[in-house]
Every structure is written in C-alpha cells, then in structure tokens.
N, C-alpha and C positions, 0 to 999 in steps of 0.2 A: 498569462491566461487572460482571456476576455470571455465573459459569460453574459448570458441574457439577464442574469440576476444583477450584475454590475450595471448594465445599461438601464434596466427598469428602475433600479434603486436610484440611479442618477436622475432620471426623469422625475421621480417622486420628490426628491430633495429639491430639485430646481423649482418645482411647482410650489412647494412649501415656502422656500426662501423668497420666491417672487411675491407671494401674498404679503410677507412680512416687510420686505425691503424695496420692492419695485412694483407696487400695485398698479402703476400707470403703464407697465410694460406687459400687457395682456398677451402680446405675441409670443412671449417666452413660454407660456403654457401651451400655446398651439404647436410650437416647434417641439416641445418636450413630448407632447402626446403623439406627434408624428414619429418621433424617435422610438417610442415604445411600440408603436404599430410596426415599424420596420424591423425591430428586434423579434417580435412575435412572428412576422412573415418569414424571417430567416429560419426560425426554428422549424416551420412547416416544410421549407424546401430541403432541409437536411435529412428528412426521411423518418424512419421508425425510431421509436424510443429504444434505448439499450445499445446503441452503436458506440464503438470505440475504434476508430479507424484513421488511417493516414489521410490527410487533406488531399494528397495526390490522387486519391481514388475519385474525388468529386470536384476537384478544382476546375475541370474543363467543362462541367455541366453548365449550359447557358442559364438555367433557372437559378443556380447557386450564384453564378457570377453577377447576375442582375440583382439578386438580393443583397449581396455584399456591397456592390456599388451603390445601391439605393441606401443602405444603412450608413455607409461612409458619407455620402452626399448629404443625407439628412442631419447627421452629426455635425458636419462642417457648417451647414446653415445655422444650426442651433448655436454653435460656438461663436459665430459672427455676432449674433445678438447678445450672447452671454458675456462676451468680452466687454461690451459697453456696460452691461448691467453689473459686472463684477465690481465696479467702483462704488456700488450702493451698499455693499456689506460684505463681511468676511465670509459668510456662508455661500454667497453667490460666487465669490472669488475662488473658494475651494472647489465648487462645482465646475468652474471653468478649468481649473487645473486638472481635476479628475477627467474631464472630457477630453483634454489634450492627450493625456496618457492613454486613454482608451483608443483614441483615434490613431495614435502612432502604432499601437498593437494591431488594430484592425487592418491597417495598410499592409501588414505582412501577409495577409490572406487574399490580397488582390491578385487576379489572374495576370495582370500586367506587370507584376513585380518580377524583376530578374532574379534568377537563382544565384547570380553573382553579386547581389547587393551586399551580402555578408562576406566577411573574410572566410575562406574555405575552412580554416581550423575552427572557427566559431559557428559553423553552419548549424542551423537548428532543424529538427524534424517538426513539421507542422502536422497537427492531428486534432481530432474533434471527438466530443462525446455528446450523446443525446439522451435526454430524459423525457418523461411524459410531456412536460410543458416548458422545458428549458434546454439550454445547450451550453457547452463550454468549448472554446477554441484555445488550443495550447501551442506554444512554441518552446520545444525542449532542446537544449544544446546536446549534440551528439558527444562532443568532447567537453567535459567539465574541467579537466586539468588546466588547459590553457587559460580559461576564464578565471579560475581560482588563483592561478599564479599571478595574474595581474593585481589581485587584491593583496596577496602576501608580499609581493615586491614593493608595494607602496608603504609597508610598515616594517620597521626594524624590530618590532616586538617579538616575543616568543609566542608560538601558537601551540595550544594543547588540545588534543583530541582524545576523548575518553568515552568508552562504551564497553559493554559486555560482549559486543558482537563485531569487533574489528578484525579479529583473526580468522583466517581460513587455512585449515590444515596446520594450525599453530604458527602461522606466518602472517605478517602485516602487509605483504607485497601488494595484494589486490587493492586494499584500501589506499595505500600510499600512492600507487601508480594511477589510480582513478582520479585523485585530486592533485597529482603532480608533485608529490613530496620527494625530495632527494636529500641525502645525507642527514637523515632524521635519527633521533634516538627513540627507542621504544622500550617498554617494560610491561611485565605482566604481574599483577598482584593476585595471588591465589584467592579463590573464593573462600569466604568464611563458612560456607555451607559444606557439610561433610557428605558429599554425594555418595561416597562408598557406603555410608550407613543410612542416609536419608532417602535414597532413591534406588530404583532398579529399572534397567532398560530391557524391555521384552521385544524380541524379534521373532515373530511367529514364522514357522516353516510351512512349506508346501502350499503357498498361496499362488494363484495365477499371476501372470504379468499384469501390471496396471492398465495396459492397453486392451486387455481382454474384457468382454462384456460382463463376465461373471465376477470380476474382481471385487467390486464393492460388496456384493452379497457375501462372498466367501470371507472377506475381511471382517464383516460384521459378525459372521458366525464365530470367527476366531476371537472376536472382542467380547462376546457374551460372557464367557467365564471370567474374563478380566473385570468387566463391569459388575458382575455378581459379587466378585471378591472385594471390589472397592466399595460395594454398596452404593452404586451410582457415583455421586460426587465427582463427576468427570466432565472434561471438555473432550469432544470428538471433533477434530479439525479436518477440514477438507480443502482440496485445491479447486473445487468447482461446486457450483450450486446444484447441478444435476446429481452429482454423487451424494451430496448432503441430503437431498430429498429422497433419493433411492434408499439411502441408509435409514432415514426416518421411517419410511414405509415398512421396512423390515423390523426395525427395533421396537416400534410401537406394539408389535404383535408378540414380542419375545421378552420384554423387560417389564418388571412391576413398578419401575421408577417413572417419575414425571419427566417428560422430554420437552426441552425448551429449544426452539428452532429459530435461528437468525431470520429476521424478517417478520416474525409474529408480533414483535414489539420493538420499539426503538432500542438501540444498543444499551444505553444506560439503564433502561427499565428491565431489560432482559437480564443484565448482570445483577441488578438488585434482587430480582426474583430468584435468581440462581442462589445468591447468598442466603436468602431467607427460606428457601425450600430445602427440607431435608432430603438427601439422596437424589438430588436432581442430576440430569445429564443434559448438557448444553451442546447442541450441534451448531457449528459455525464455519464460516469460510475466512477469507483473507483478513478481514478487519478484526478477527479475534486471535490472530497469530501474534500480535504485538500490541503494546500499550494497554494491556488488560492485567489488573492486579487483584487476584483473589487469594487471600492468605488464610491459613488454618485448614481445618479438616474439611471444609466445604468443597475444596478442590484437592483430591487425592490421586487423580489419574488423568493423564493426557494421552489421547489416542490420535495419531496422525496417519492419514490414509496413504499419501504418496509423497515422494520427494517433490518439493514445491518449485519445479522448473516453471519459469514464466512462459506464457503462451507465445510461440514463435510468431503468431499473428498480431501480437501487440505492436503498434506502430513504432514506439520508441525502442523496444527490444530489437525489432527487425532492422531499424536504421543503424543501431550500434553493431549488430552482427555483420551487416553489410560493410560497415566502416572497417571492422577488424579484418574481414576477408580481403578488402582492397589493400590493406597494409601487409598482407601475407601472413596474418595470424590465424590462430585456431579458436574461433569464437566459443566453441562448446567448453573447452577446458579453461580458456582465459577469461571468459565472461559468464556464460550460462551456469556452469557448475559453481563458481564462487558466489554468484548472486543467490542461487538456490541454497547453498550452505548457510549463508547469513539468515535467510528466511527461516530455514529449519531451526537454527539456533534460537531464533526469536520464539518460534512455536514451542520448542522444548522448554524454553525459559519461563513459560506460563506456570509450570508446576511448582518449583521451589522458589518461593518469594520471601521466605523468612527462615531464621535459623531453627525454628521449631516445626517447619513443614516437612512432610515426607510423602512419598508416593511413587507411582509407577508410570513410566513413559512407554507407550507401545507404538512402534513404527512398523507400518504394515507393508512397506515397499520392499519386495524381494531383491531389488537391484542393489540394496545396501550390501548384500553378501555376494551377489552374482556378478556384479560389474566391478572393474578395477577402480573406477572413480568412487565406488561406495565407501572405500577406506578413507577417502578425503572427508566425507561427511562424518563418519564415525570418529575420526581423529579430531574433528572440530567441536565435538560435543563434550560436555563435562565428563570427568572420569567416573562413570557409573558402572556398577556390576552389570554384566550382560548375560541374558539367558534366552533360550528358545523353548524352555519347558514351562508350561502354564502352571505346573505345580509349584514352581519357585515363586510365581506371582501370588498364589494362594497363601504360601508360607509367609511371604513378606507382609501381607496384610494381617496375618494372624499374630505377628510379633510386634512389639513396640520398637520404635527407632530412637536413637540417642541424638539429641540436638547439640549443636556446638554453641557455647556460651559467648556469642559475640553478635553484633548487629552491623558490622561493616559491610557495605555493598560490594557486589562483584565489580571488578573494573579491569579493563585493559586500556592502555594508553599509548599514544604516539606523540 
C-alpha cells in the first residue's frame, strides 16, 4: 500500500529532521514541500471521495498518468538530496529508506509498467481508494498460496494456524488451499460454550428476497418482536450502509430503545456508549462483524440482514473470480460462498463471548432455507437450536440459561 498519509508523513519527518541535523540543507524542506503538493494533486485527479476501484479503470487517463509521473519524479529528486543528508543522522537515514520503499511501490502504478513485470503466478491486482482528503493505492496478490509457500519452504519449523473461523462446512479445505497447505494435520476443539442452552437461532419465514426493495423494511418488521423480547441489548448488522440507514429510519419510529448508528461516533466511543447504555440497539456494517467484544447482558441479541457476499464490483474479489474462471473453476462455490461463510461466522460470533453469555441470533436471509448452498452456511455455524417461531424467541428470553463452568476459548487449528 502507498497512501497520501505515508507521503505527507514522510515530508513532515524530513522537515523536522532537517532542522535538527542538517540545518544548512534548506533545499530539503523545498523538495519535501514539493512532494506534499504532488501527493495532494494526485488526490484531486483520482476523483470523488468514497471510490474503491481497479486501477485499470483510470490508468490510461492522461491527467492521472501526469500526476503519478510528477509524484515519482518529485520523490526521486528528493531522494537524491536525502541520500547525501542521510549521513547527518539516523532520522534522516530512516527517511531515506522509507522514501525508497515508497518509490518502489509507486512505480507499480506507472502506465509504462509492463504487465509482465511480475511472475504470472504472483501477479497483483492494482486498485485504489479515495477519501475526502486522502487516497490509498494498493497492490494485492491474486494468488496468496504461491507467495506463502516461499516463506514456509525457507523454514523447517512447524507452522500452527488457529482460529474459530477456519472451517467452512466443517472442513479446512478452503483455508488450506488458499495458503497452499498440503499434507497438514488438523483438529477441532469443541467450544466450551453450551450453544444448545446458551443460544437460539431464529430464521424468520415469509420474507422477500434480499434483492427486493421491500426486504429491509420487512426484515425490520420481523425484528421488532425479537428486539422487544431482548429489551434492546442488540447488534443489528448489515451488509451495506444504505440498508443500515433505511433500517434506522424505520426502527426509530417503532422502538422505545436508544439507537446507536455507525458513523455517529468513532467506533470505540460507540461501543463504550453501547456498554454503558441500558437496552441500547447498535446498528453497524462490516467493521462491527469482527473484532468486537461485548460480554454480559449488554449484548443479548445479534440480528444479521443478509448473507455477507462480497460485492462483485470489489476489485480484488473480481480479479480472483476471473482467475478461478480462467483455471476452469467455479468461483461462486469455490470462493464466494466460503468467504461469505467465514464472514457470517464472525458476525454470529459477536453474541456468545463468555461462558455466562446467552442470547438469540436472527438471520434474515431466506436463501438459507431456499438455496442449496444455504446448508453450507448453517453447517458452518455453532450447533444452536433453530426455530422459525418468534414465540420460541420470547420463551428463550423469559427463561434463564445455564452457563458452562469453563473459560477455555473456542479454537480450530491446522
């Protein structure tokens, strides 16, 4: 990754170090300021904020090419002076090393760069993201396995991979093939959480297809009695911001609980407010599907709107789909479904974080029952009682759950 933040951070550090260790080299400041200007100019040429697209889409635009070439040229000029200044102090030496790394990465985005520069197996998809005042340029390998094998081949040691989300459909094939593992040993250590007693999976019926305009509203109608029964204390997780905001517009008219919405506050502040607010309902998207830990009664319900298939317009996803097709594979079942299964497992995993936790997971996507691949998703989840009757949800919250007396973490390993 190369970002405008890296570039501007480099210029500020150079200026600071120049004052300390090379006060007679005022030209360093001039070159650094020119680099910052070039970085900001490139941001303007990349277009609107909020883009996440393949570099292929803009790499032939003259204005973009000029900006990239100008940025590279300015950085090269700076590095010539910085190489001499690097002898003055360790700080300037480190800035020189950082500049060389950034330059090598920027060159990948030059229009003159040949597609054959990389080994075909290690070919990367180039893509970019834009924010209000910044940008990020990425080079992501399409095939991780061949790269990872180069590392494992250099070490005779054992390698251990452990996580609660390695299996798909109770198999390790997807994970192992993705990183090129062969002849591996695997094991599953049962969860210390008694999902049969601590949890309930609710699959509402008669909902429209996720692609239909009425889906989000109808799902929220089905969620109301669940949220009333749980007395709030819920995460409602979405696969898109638009669905999250539509749901918020509906729920704020229907629920007596405080609604916390992703984007209203920084993530850590939103989570802290959720923990401190009785009966709160937090609405979030992808960043709340993983890496979030709320234990105890504050979180007693997780509602997920759709199966979390990645957008086919995502540049990395599309490149990997195309690669599987070229090799005669079936990208939907070989890649898209397994990736969505892992993401769903992470989302469901927000609920039970401790041996004393209990609660209800509600999955609103009717494809879980209607499509043959739905069984793969259900087989990959913890063994929870399943119901389509909201009265079972009400009864669950009206009775106490028995916790298991252990604090061992969930683990799968290869």
